[in-house]
C-alpha positions as CSV (number, residue, x, y, z in Angstrom):
1,M,130.6,75.8,201.8
2,K,134.2,75.2,201.1
3,L,135.8,72.1,199.7
4,I,138.7,70.9,201.8
5,A,139.7,67.6,200.2
6,C,138.4,64.6,198.2
7,H,139.4,61.0,197.7
8,I,138.3,59.2,194.5
9,N,138.5,55.4,194.1
10,N,137.4,54.0,190.8
11,F,135.3,56.8,189.4
12,G,135.7,56.7,185.6
13,K,139.4,56.8,184.9
14,L,140.3,58.2,188.3
15,S,141.4,55.7,190.9
16,D,143.1,56.2,194.3
17,L,143.3,59.9,193.8
18,N,143.6,62.4,196.7
19,I,143.2,66.1,196.1
20,N,143.6,68.8,198.8
21,F,141.9,72.1,197.9
22,N,143.5,75.4,198.9
23,D,141.8,78.7,199.9
24,G,140.7,80.7,196.9
25,V,140.7,79.5,193.3
26,N,142.1,76.0,192.6
27,V,143.2,75.2,189.0
28,I,143.6,71.6,187.7
29,N,146.2,72.0,185.0
30,Q,146.6,68.5,183.5
31,P,146.9,67.2,179.9
32,N,144.0,66.1,177.7
33,G,142.6,62.7,178.8
34,W,143.8,63.1,182.4
35,G,140.2,63.2,183.8
36,K,139.4,66.8,184.5
37,S,135.8,66.4,183.3
38,T,135.6,63.2,185.3
39,L,136.7,65.1,188.4
40,A,134.0,67.7,187.8
41,A,131.4,64.9,187.3
42,F,132.6,63.3,190.6
43,L,132.2,66.5,192.5
44,K,128.7,67.0,191.0
45,A,127.7,63.5,191.8
46,M,128.9,63.8,195.4
47,L,127.1,67.1,196.0
48,Y,123.9,66.5,194.0
49,G,123.7,62.8,193.1
50,F,123.4,61.3,189.6
51,D,120.7,62.8,187.4
52,T,119.7,59.6,185.6
53,K,116.4,61.0,184.5
54,K,118.1,63.7,182.5
55,E,120.8,61.4,181.0
56,P,119.6,57.8,181.3
57,G,122.6,56.4,179.4
58,A,125.1,58.6,181.2
59,L,126.5,55.7,183.3
60,R,126.9,53.4,180.3
61,G,130.1,53.5,178.3
62,K,133.7,52.5,178.4
63,E,134.4,54.5,181.5
64,S,131.5,53.2,183.6
65,S,133.7,51.5,186.3
66,I,132.1,54.0,188.7
67,S,129.6,51.3,189.8
68,H,132.3,49.8,192.1
69,G,133.8,53.1,193.2
70,R,133.9,55.0,196.4
71,G,134.2,58.7,197.0
72,V,134.9,60.9,200.0
73,L,134.4,64.6,200.0
74,M,135.5,66.8,203.0
75,V,133.8,70.2,203.3
76,E,133.4,73.0,205.8
77,S,131.0,75.9,206.1
78,L,130.6,79.0,208.3
79,I,127.9,77.5,210.4
80,L,128.9,73.8,210.6
81,R,132.1,72.2,211.7
82,P,134.1,70.4,209.0
83,M,132.3,67.3,207.8
84,E,133.0,64.4,205.5
85,W,130.6,62.7,203.1
86,S,131.4,59.3,201.7
87,T,129.4,57.1,199.4
88,D,129.7,54.1,197.2
89,L,129.3,55.1,193.5
């Protein structure tokens, strides 16, 4: 599976963010506090869901605006045509 693009709206500190992924390795080179870990958490949540059993308080805290967010992830694979997942977060 290959990531094509994502749109993040109100996930942690990320809001109205569009990212297009290139072939090969993609590097997110941004300063501390930009939201790189939040981006990784968004991708994990979109692909696997939230693991609330492992970390029951993970969604609480000052960056928990994710409850009103929306995410879109576009992927493609060798056997399926490109597809888009979207969900309310």
